[in-house]
C-alpha positions as CSV (number, residue, x, y, z in Angstrom):
1,M,-17.7,17.2,58.8
2,S,-17.2,17.2,55.4
3,A,-14.2,18.7,53.8
4,E,-16.0,21.6,52.6
5,P,-19.3,22.2,54.3
6,Y,-20.5,25.1,53.0
7,R,-20.7,23.7,49.5
8,S,-24.3,22.6,49.6
9,V,-24.9,26.6,51.5
10,R,-27.4,28.6,49.0
11,L,-26.2,32.3,49.1
12,L,-28.0,35.4,47.5
13,L,-26.1,38.1,46.9
14,G,-27.8,41.7,46.5
15,Q,-25.1,44.0,45.3
16,P,-25.7,47.0,42.3
17,D,-22.0,46.8,41.5
18,P,-21.0,43.9,39.4
19,S,-16.9,43.9,40.4
20,F,-17.8,43.8,44.1
21,C,-20.0,41.2,43.7
22,K,-17.4,39.3,41.5
23,I,-14.7,39.9,44.7
24,V,-16.9,38.6,47.1
25,T,-18.0,35.7,45.2
26,S,-13.8,35.1,44.5
27,A,-13.5,35.8,48.1
28,L,-16.0,32.6,49.3
29,F,-15.1,30.2,46.7
30,P,-11.7,28.6,49.7
31,L,-14.9,28.7,51.5
32,G,-16.8,26.2,49.6
33,L,-19.6,28.5,48.4
34,R,-20.5,27.4,44.7
35,D,-23.9,28.0,44.5
36,I,-24.3,31.5,44.3
37,S,-27.1,33.8,43.0
38,V,-26.1,37.8,42.2
39,C,-28.9,40.2,41.9
40,H,-28.4,43.8,41.5
41,D,-31.8,45.3,41.9
42,G,-35.1,44.8,44.2
43,P,-37.6,42.7,41.6
44,H,-34.6,40.1,41.6
45,V,-33.5,39.9,45.5
46,R,-37.7,39.3,46.5
47,Q,-37.8,36.5,43.5
48,A,-34.9,34.9,44.0
49,A,-36.0,34.7,47.3
50,A,-38.3,33.4,47.4
51,A,-36.9,30.2,46.6
52,T,-34.7,28.1,48.9
53,V,-31.5,30.2,50.1
54,D,-29.2,29.9,53.1
55,V,-28.0,33.0,53.4
56,I,-28.7,36.6,51.7
57,V,-26.4,39.3,51.5
58,C,-28.1,42.5,50.4
59,D,-27.1,46.0,50.2
60,T,-29.7,48.6,52.1
61,H,-29.4,51.0,48.5
62,L,-30.2,48.2,45.8
63,P,-32.0,50.0,43.3
64,V,-36.1,49.3,43.6
65,L,-35.9,47.3,47.1
66,D,-37.1,48.9,50.1
67,F,-34.8,47.0,52.8
68,K,-36.8,47.4,55.6
69,A,-39.7,46.0,53.9
70,F,-38.2,43.3,52.3
71,A,-36.2,42.2,55.9
72,Q,-39.8,42.0,57.4
73,D,-41.2,40.7,55.1
74,L,-38.5,37.2,55.1
75,R,-39.6,37.5,58.6
76,Q,-42.7,37.9,59.3
77,G,-43.3,34.6,56.7
78,R,-44.3,36.2,53.4
79,I,-41.7,36.0,51.3
80,G,-39.5,32.1,50.5
81,A,-40.4,29.2,52.4
82,N,-37.7,30.2,55.8
83,P,-38.1,33.0,57.8
84,F,-34.8,32.1,59.7
85,V,-33.2,32.6,56.3
86,V,-29.4,34.5,57.8
87,L,-29.5,38.0,56.4
88,I,-26.2,40.4,55.9
89,A,-27.3,43.6,55.2
90,T,-24.7,46.2,53.7
91,A,-25.2,50.1,54.5
92,R,-23.4,53.3,53.1
93,D,-22.6,54.5,56.5
94,E,-23.6,53.9,60.3
95,A,-25.5,57.6,60.4
96,E,-27.3,56.4,57.4
97,A,-28.1,53.2,58.7
98,K,-29.5,55.3,62.0
99,A,-31.2,57.4,60.0
100,Q,-33.3,55.0,58.2
101,A,-33.4,52.2,61.0
102,I,-32.1,49.5,59.0
103,H,-30.3,48.0,62.4
104,A,-33.9,47.1,63.4
105,S,-35.0,46.0,60.4
106,G,-34.8,41.9,60.9
107,A,-31.0,41.6,59.6
108,D,-28.8,39.5,61.5
109,E,-26.1,41.6,61.0
110,L,-25.6,44.9,60.0
111,M,-22.2,45.9,58.0
112,I,-20.7,49.3,56.7
113,E,-19.6,49.5,53.9
114,P,-16.5,49.3,52.6
115,V,-17.1,45.5,53.2
116,H,-14.4,43.6,53.2
117,P,-15.2,39.8,51.4
118,L,-12.6,38.1,54.3
119,V,-14.7,40.0,56.8
120,L,-18.1,39.2,55.2
121,V,-17.1,35.6,55.0
122,R,-15.5,35.4,58.8
123,R,-19.6,36.9,59.6
124,V,-20.9,33.9,57.6
125,G,-18.8,31.3,59.3
126,M,-20.0,33.4,63.3
127,L,-23.5,33.4,62.0
128,S,-23.1,29.3,61.2
129,K,-22.5,28.0,65.0
130,E,-24.8,31.3,66.6
131,R,-27.0,33.5,66.2
132,K,-29.0,35.9,67.9
133,S,-32.9,35.7,69.4
134,F,-35.4,36.7,68.0
135,V,-37.4,40.3,69.2
136,M,-41.0,39.3,69.2
137,T,-43.0,43.0,68.8
138,P,-46.7,43.5,67.4
139,G,-45.3,44.6,63.5
140,Y,-42.4,43.0,63.7
141,V,-39.8,40.3,63.5
142,G,-36.0,39.6,63.9
143,P,-33.3,38.8,65.7
144,T,-32.0,41.6,68.9
145,R,-29.4,44.0,68.8
146,R,-28.6,43.8,71.9
147,A,-25.1,41.6,71.7
148,E,-25.1,40.4,74.8
149,R,-28.6,38.0,73.8
150,R,-28.4,35.1,72.3
151,N,-31.1,31.7,72.5
152,D,-31.5,32.0,75.8
153,G,-35.4,33.4,75.4
154,S,-34.3,35.0,78.7
155,D,-37.1,38.0,77.6
156,D,-41.0,37.5,77.3
157,N,-40.9,38.8,74.0
158,L,-37.2,36.9,73.2
159,V,-37.0,33.9,71.0
160,A,-35.2,31.1,70.4
161,V,-35.1,30.2,66.6
162,P,-33.6,27.5,64.0
163,N,-30.4,28.3,63.1
164,T,-31.0,26.6,59.8
165,L,-27.3,27.3,58.7
166,R,-25.7,25.4,61.8
167,A,-28.0,22.6,60.7
168,K,-26.8,22.4,57.4
169,V,-22.9,23.8,58.1
170,V,-22.1,22.5,62.0
171,E,-25.0,19.8,62.2
172,Q,-24.7,18.6,58.3
173,K,-29.0,17.3,58.4
174,D,-30.0,16.8,55.0
175,A,-33.1,18.9,53.3
176,R,-36.0,17.3,55.2
177,A,-34.1,17.3,58.8
178,I,-33.6,21.1,58.1
179,A,-37.8,21.9,56.2
180,G,-38.4,19.8,59.5
181,I,-37.3,22.7,61.6
182,V,-38.2,25.3,60.5
183,E,-42.1,24.2,60.2
184,A,-41.0,23.7,63.7
185,G,-39.8,27.0,64.2
186,R,-42.6,28.8,62.7
187,A,-45.6,27.1,64.6
188,S,-43.9,28.4,67.6
189,L,-43.2,32.2,65.8
190,D,-46.9,32.1,64.8
191,K,-48.2,31.6,68.4
192,E,-45.5,34.4,70.2
193,K,-46.6,36.3,67.3
194,A,-50.2,36.1,68.3
195,L,-48.8,36.0,72.6
196,S,-47.3,39.4,71.7
197,G,-50.5,41.1,70.5
198,F,-52.4,39.9,73.2
199,R,-49.5,41.5,76.1
200,V,-50.2,44.6,74.3
201,I,-54.4,43.7,74.5
202,V,-53.7,42.9,78.5
203,R,-51.5,45.6,79.2
204,Q,-54.5,48.3,76.8
205,A,-57.2,47.2,78.8
206,R,-55.5,48.1,82.4
207,R,-54.9,51.6,80.8
208,L,-58.5,52.2,80.2
209,A,-59.2,51.0,83.8
210,E,-56.6,53.5,84.8
211,L,-58.1,56.1,82.3
212,K,-61.4,55.7,83.9
213,S,-60.3,56.4,87.7
214,E,-57.9,59.4,86.8
215,D,-61.7,61.1,84.9
216,S,-59.0,61.6,81.5
217,E,-60.5,63.6,78.6
218,P,-62.2,60.7,75.9
219,A,-59.2,61.6,73.7
220,E,-57.3,59.6,75.5
221,S,-59.5,56.6,76.1
222,H,-60.7,56.4,72.5
223,R,-56.3,55.9,71.7
224,V,-55.5,53.5,73.9
225,L,-58.8,51.5,72.5
226,D,-57.2,52.2,68.7
227,T,-54.1,50.1,69.2
228,M,-56.8,47.8,70.7
229,I,-58.5,47.0,67.7
230,K,-55.8,47.2,65.9
231,M,-53.8,44.2,68.0
232,A,-57.2,42.9,67.7
233,G,-56.8,42.7,64.5
234,E,-53.3,41.1,64.3
235,A,-53.3,38.8,66.3
236,L,-57.0,37.6,65.0
237,G,-55.0,36.8,61.7
238,Q,-52.2,35.8,63.5
239,S,-54.3,33.2,66.0
240,K,-56.3,31.6,62.5
241,D,-52.8,31.2,60.9
242,A,-51.7,29.1,64.3
243,G,-55.0,27.3,65.0
244,A,-55.5,28.8,67.9
245,A,-59.4,28.2,68.3
246,H,-60.5,29.9,71.8
247,A,-57.4,32.8,71.4
248,T,-59.4,32.9,67.8
249,A,-63.3,33.2,69.2
250,I,-61.7,36.3,72.2
251,A,-59.8,38.3,69.1
252,E,-63.1,38.8,67.4
253,R,-65.0,39.5,70.5
254,I,-62.4,42.5,71.9
255,A,-62.4,43.5,68.3
256,K,-66.6,44.6,68.5
257,L,-66.4,45.6,71.6
258,A,-63.3,48.1,71.7
259,A,-64.5,49.3,68.7
260,R,-67.6,49.7,70.2
261,A,-66.9,51.1,73.1
262,R,-64.6,54.0,70.5
263,Q,-67.9,55.4,69.6
264,A,-69.2,56.4,73.1
265,P,-68.3,60.4,72.6
266,R,-67.0,60.0,76.3
267,G,-65.2,57.3,76.4
268,P,-65.9,53.4,77.8
269,A,-68.7,52.9,80.0
270,K,-66.6,51.1,83.7
271,L,-68.6,47.7,81.9
272,E,-66.9,47.8,79.1
273,I,-63.5,48.4,79.9
274,D,-64.8,44.9,82.9
275,L,-65.4,43.1,79.5
276,L,-62.6,44.2,77.8
277,T,-59.9,43.4,81.2
278,K,-61.7,39.4,81.1
279,L,-61.4,39.1,77.6
280,A,-57.1,40.3,77.1
281,D,-57.3,37.7,80.7
282,A,-58.6,35.3,79.0
283,A,-56.5,35.6,75.7
284,M,-53.4,35.4,77.5
285,A,-54.6,32.3,79.2
286,A,-55.8,30.7,76.3
287,A,-52.4,31.5,73.8
288,E,-49.8,30.6,76.4
289,A,-52.2,27.2,76.8
290,K,-52.2,27.1,80.6
291,P,-54.6,24.7,82.6
292,D,-58.6,25.0,82.2
293,A,-58.1,28.1,80.4
294,A,-59.9,26.9,77.3
295,A,-62.8,26.2,79.5
296,A,-63.4,28.8,80.5
297,V,-63.2,30.8,77.1
298,P,-67.1,29.9,76.5
299,A,-68.3,31.7,80.0
300,I,-66.2,35.4,79.4
301,V,-67.5,34.8,75.3
302,A,-71.1,34.3,76.6
303,V,-71.3,36.5,78.5
304,V,-69.6,39.6,76.1
305,D,-71.9,37.9,73.2
306,G,-74.8,38.7,75.8
307,Y,-74.3,42.3,76.6
308,F,-73.8,42.8,72.6
309,A,-77.7,41.6,72.3
310,R,-79.3,44.0,74.9
311,A,-77.0,47.0,74.1
C-alpha cells in the first residue's frame, strides 16, 4: 500500500456553509485527500455527482436539493456510472432525519450535525474497509440500516455490493479494474431489482387466491391487482435492462392480465387468478435462471395468449 492511499480518491462535498467546507477540506488533507470538489447547492451537486467520484458527503438541507430523490437517483443508476459510490449524509438532528426518512434514503452513513471533521475522516476510513449489504425492494436500493448486517447476503433481499472505495484505497486497483467491478455489480443489481418485483407479484397472486376463497369485497382484490400492475411494469423495465427475455415476456402478460382482471366489477375470475399465479411462479423461476425454467416459459405464455384470444 502506498504512503498516501487516498491521494487518488475523488470526494464531492455538498455543504451550504463555505467556512465549514474549508475546515473539512483541511481535516481531510492529512489523510491524503487532495481531489475535493465543493458545491453549495443541489444543481451543482447533481452535476458533479454525474462525473466519476468515490465519496459523496452531502447535507440533506442543501438548497434546491431533494436529498432522498438524489440518493435514489444515485443508487438506481440515474446519476453517474457508479451506483455503489459511498454516500454520507449529514442532517441537522435525529428527529428531523427520522421525520424526513433520511435514514432510509440510500446513504451509507447518516451523521448528525454538528459534524466534527475528524469524525468524518474516521467514517471515510471505516467505509474504505467495510460497507453494509444493500437492501433490494421495489422502488428502493441502498444499504440496510441494520448494524449487524454486512456483506453476508443472508436475507433474500440483501445483496453484497462492490466497495469501490476499498478497491481503490485498500486493494489499490486501477481505474479499469474498478470499472469492471462496477459493471459486474450493476448487472447483479439489475437482476436483483427484477427479482424483488417478482417476489412481490408472487405474494400478491397468493393473496388474490385467499381473497377469492374468503369471498372478500372486490375493492380488496382491486388493490392487490393495482400493486401487481405496478410491480409488473417495474419488473418489465428492469428485465429489459438486464436482457432477461423470458422474464420480460412473462412480465408483459402479468401486466396485461392483471389490468384486464382489474376491470371486472366483481373482482378477478378464478381462471385469471390461476393464470396470474402460474405466471408469477414462472417469472421467479425464469428470473432466478432455474433449470428448465426457460423451456417452460413458452407454454405458459401460450396459455395466457390463448385466454386473451378467446376472451
